[in-house]
C-alpha positions, 0 to 999 in steps of 0.5 A: 167524710167518714162519720164515726158511730158509737156512744160517747163517754157522756152518754155511757156515764149518763145511762150508768146514773139513770140505773143507778138511781132507779137500782136505788129506789126499786131495791128497797122496794123489792126487799120490802115486798119479800119481807112482806110475803115471807110474813106468811110464813110466821102467820102460817106457823103461829095459826097451826101451832094455836090450832094444835094447842086448842085441840090439846085444851079440848082433849085435855082441858089445859094447854100445857098437858104433859100428853100434848106433844106441841106443849111439851115441844115448846116447854122449858125453851123449846122452838118450832121452826116455820116451814120456809125456815124464817121465823122460830116460835116460841111459847109461854104456855100455863094450863089456861093460856099461851102466848105464841112468838114468831121471831125472825130467824137471824141470817134470813131476809126477815130479821131486817124487818123493822115494820114487823119485827116479831109477830105474837098470838095468844089463846084470846086471838090477839095478835100483834107484832114488835115492829112499828106497825104492830097488829096491822102487819096481821 
């Protein structure tokens, strides 16, 4: 008698089903981990812009002084793109207050971030986010 070796179709289908189940669980977890790590891009950019605005306030006694380059960049709807290109920072600036908002750039993995969405930072140091996690995103 000659014994045949190899895999049966049923065995192959079981392996494919197991790989499918593992992939269905692993991929969303992986993408959430990627989005969480990419939020550091927004935090770093918001903190950098906030520090630059604080220097302007220290020098000119106003956040929106015409000599403050970061304020003039952000005035009138201007934006600053984060280093990794995942977020776009906008601002609402007055002489004594500012609110910075880092919104995810469309077409990036961050655009699907429903837990945090856009991150905000004010001159008083108040940190928040528009997603379901709110301030926990910081």
